[in-house]
C-alpha positions in Angstrom: 82.6 14.2 -211.9 81.0 11.6 -214.1 83.6 11.9 -216.8 83.9 8.2 -217.4 80.2 7.4 -217.5 79.5 8.0 -221.2 80.0 5.4 -223.9 80.4 5.3 -227.6 79.3 2.3 -229.7 82.1 0.5 -231.5 80.5 -2.9 -232.2 81.4 -5.5 -234.8 80.0 -8.9 -235.4 79.0 -10.6 -232.1 81.2 -13.5 -230.8 80.4 -17.2 -231.2 77.2 -18.1 -229.3 75.6 -14.7 -229.8 74.8 -14.9 -233.5 71.2 -13.8 -232.9 72.5 -10.4 -232.0 73.9 -9.8 -235.5 70.8 -7.8 -236.4 71.3 -5.8 -233.2 74.6 -4.6 -234.7 73.0 -3.7 -238.0 70.1 -1.8 -236.5 72.0 0.8 -234.5 74.6 1.2 -237.2 72.0 2.1 -239.8 69.6 4.2 -237.8 69.4 8.0 -237.1 71.5 7.6 -234.0 74.5 6.0 -235.9 76.7 9.1 -236.1 76.1 10.0 -232.4 76.8 6.4 -231.4 80.1 6.1 -233.3 81.7 9.5 -232.7 84.7 9.2 -230.3 86.5 12.6 -230.2 89.5 13.5 -228.2 87.8 15.0 -225.1 89.6 18.0 -223.7 88.9 18.0 -220.0 89.5 21.8 -219.6 86.9 22.5 -222.2 84.3 20.3 -220.6 84.9 21.7 -217.1 84.8 25.3 -218.4 81.6 24.7 -220.2 79.7 23.2 -217.3 81.2 25.5 -214.6 80.3 28.6 -216.6 77.0 27.5 -218.2 74.0 29.7 -217.5 70.4 29.8 -218.6 67.3 31.6 -217.5 63.6 30.7 -217.6 62.4 30.8 -221.2 65.9 30.6 -222.7 66.4 28.4 -225.7 70.2 28.8 -225.7 72.8 27.8 -223.1 75.6 30.4 -222.7 79.0 29.7 -221.2 82.6 30.5 -221.5 85.4 28.1 -222.5 89.0 29.0 -222.3 88.0 32.6 -221.9 85.8 32.6 -225.0 82.0 33.1 -224.9 80.2 30.1 -226.4 76.6 29.0 -226.7 74.8 25.7 -227.4 71.2 25.4 -228.8 69.0 22.6 -229.9 69.8 23.4 -233.5 73.6 23.0 -232.7 72.8 19.5 -231.4 70.9 18.7 -234.6 73.6 20.0 -237.0 76.5 18.3 -235.2 75.1 15.0 -234.1 73.2 14.5 -237.4 70.0 13.0 -235.9 68.1 13.9 -239.1 65.1 15.1 -237.1 63.0 18.2 -237.2 62.2 20.8 -234.6 58.5 19.9 -234.6 59.0 16.1 -234.2 57.7 14.7 -231.0 59.8 13.6 -228.0 57.2 11.4 -226.4 54.5 9.1 -227.7 51.2 8.0 -225.9 51.5 5.2 -223.4 49.1 3.0 -225.4 51.1 3.3 -228.6 54.3 2.6 -226.8 52.9 -0.4 -225.0 51.7 -2.0 -228.3 55.3 -2.1 -229.5 56.7 -3.2 -226.2 54.4 -6.2 -226.3 55.9 -7.1 -229.7 59.3 -6.8 -228.1 58.3 -9.5 -225.5 58.1 -7.0 -222.7 56.7 -8.6 -219.5 56.0 -5.4 -217.5 53.1 -3.1 -217.0 52.3 -0.1 -219.2 55.0 2.5 -218.8 56.2 4.8 -217.3 58.6 3.5 -216.3 59.8 0.7 -218.6 61.7 -1.8 -216.5 64.7 -2.7 -218.6 65.2 -6.2 -217.1 61.6 -7.1 -218.1 62.6 -6.9 -221.8 63.9 -9.9 -223.6 67.8 -9.8 -223.4 67.9 -9.0 -227.2 65.8 -5.8 -226.8 67.3 -5.1 -223.4 70.6 -4.6 -225.1 69.2 -1.9 -227.3 67.7 -0.1 -224.3 71.0 -0.3 -222.6 72.8 1.2 -225.6 70.3 4.1 -225.6 70.5 4.8 -221.9 74.3 4.8 -221.8 75.1 6.5 -225.1 72.3 8.9 -225.8 70.3 9.7 -222.6 71.3 12.1 -219.8 71.2 9.2 -217.3 74.5 8.6 -215.5 72.9 6.3 -212.8 69.6 4.5 -212.5 70.1 2.6 -215.8 67.5 -0.1 -214.9 64.4 2.0 -215.9 63.4 4.1 -218.9 61.0 7.1 -218.7 58.2 7.4 -221.3 60.4 9.8 -223.2 63.3 7.5 -223.3 61.2 4.5 -224.2 59.7 6.6 -227.0 63.2 7.3 -228.3 64.2 3.6 -228.3 61.0 2.5 -230.0 61.4 5.3 -232.6 64.7 3.6 -233.6 63.0 0.3 -233.9 59.8 1.4 -235.7 61.3 4.3 -237.7 59.0 6.9 -236.0 59.7 10.6 -236.2 61.4 11.6 -233.0 63.2 14.8 -231.9 66.4 13.3 -230.5 68.1 16.8 -230.8 65.5 18.3 -228.4 65.7 15.3 -226.1 69.5 15.6 -225.7 69.3 19.4 -225.5 66.6 19.3 -222.8 68.9 17.0 -220.8 71.8 19.4 -221.1 69.6 22.3 -220.2 68.3 20.4 -217.1 71.8 19.8 -215.9 72.6 23.5 -216.1 69.5 24.3 -214.1 70.3 21.8 -211.3 70.3 23.1 -207.8 72.9 20.5 -206.7 76.3 22.1 -207.1 77.8 18.7 -207.5 76.3 18.2 -210.9 77.7 15.8 -213.4 79.8 16.9 -216.3 77.3 15.2 -218.7 77.6 14.5 -222.4 81.4 15.0 -222.7 81.4 13.6 -226.2 78.5 15.7 -227.5 79.7 18.9 -225.8 83.2 18.3 -227.3 81.9 17.7 -230.8 79.7 20.9 -230.7 82.5 23.1 -229.4 84.9 21.8 -232.0 82.4 22.4 -234.8 81.2 25.9 -233.7 84.5 27.2 -232.3 87.4 25.7 -234.2 89.8 28.4 -232.9 89.5 27.4 -229.2 92.9 26.9 -227.6 93.9 23.2 -227.7 94.5 22.0 -224.2 96.6 18.9 -223.4 94.7 17.2 -220.5 92.2 14.8 -221.9 90.2 11.8 -220.8 88.8 8.8 -222.5 85.3 7.4 -223.1 84.3 3.8 -222.5 83.9 1.9 -225.7 81.0 -0.6 -225.9 82.6 -3.3 -227.9 81.8 -7.0 -228.5 82.9 -7.9 -224.9 79.6 -6.4 -223.8 77.9 -9.5 -225.0 79.4 -11.5 -222.2 77.1 -9.8 -219.7 74.1 -11.1 -221.6 75.2 -14.6 -220.7 74.8 -13.9 -216.9 71.8 -15.5 -215.3 69.5 -13.4 -213.1 70.2 -14.0 -209.4 67.8 -16.3 -207.7 67.1 -13.6 -205.0 65.9 -11.0 -207.6 62.2 -10.7 -207.3 61.6 -9.0 -210.7 63.1 -10.7 -213.7 62.4 -11.7 -217.2 60.7 -15.1 -217.5 60.5 -15.8 -221.2 56.7 -15.7 -221.3 56.6 -14.3 -224.9 58.4 -15.5 -228.0 61.1 -13.1 -229.2 60.1 -11.2 -232.3 62.7 -9.2 -234.3 61.3 -6.8 -236.8 62.1 -3.9 -239.2 65.9 -3.1 -239.3 66.3 -5.6 -236.5 64.8 -8.5 -238.3 66.7 -11.8 -238.0 69.7 -12.1 -240.3 
């Protein structure tokens, strides 16, 4: 069902030995994604199941229609924008040119070829952590978390560089794609985001008892950054470029 595959970000100061990641806490907590990263609502399993099981959309639609607890509901890109507070605009881009993206990736010590895809493990561990946060907390990925599409890479770099980016459309497009899937065993994606939208738009929906939790990405996640790459892994980061931290992620 995929109900446990979404995270919210609840990070405080990094533990001893990981002081360089202090700015990696400041960056996400002060960017446009902050609200969507923090929010950790009580997720009502019946609401999420109802939404996905009844969700429908046709070619050309800009609204997803569904039924939750017997009540007709709908979700649009604007709903995502108003609830998750991305502070973006409808005409903001969702993808930047490969050349523009690669220029920033080089500054981020990336050792791979020009995307797509961006290979996460070829980023310096510092920036790899940010890419991981984005994939797990914001993107529609629930597997294959080792690569980023050009759209996802553009989203990450927009956080770093302060570029305009339509996060609302990116999330809504992923929700729409899940509705259109041919595979009947689709994931119940974005339980946090769907829950928040339903609560905001339909405050009179019946409160159901059965709930499930969301993983919290806390300071313990730093321990995985201390794990060395296995010797039998062919593609791995080799520290060819000096780490550069900039803008909101500048060294503190």
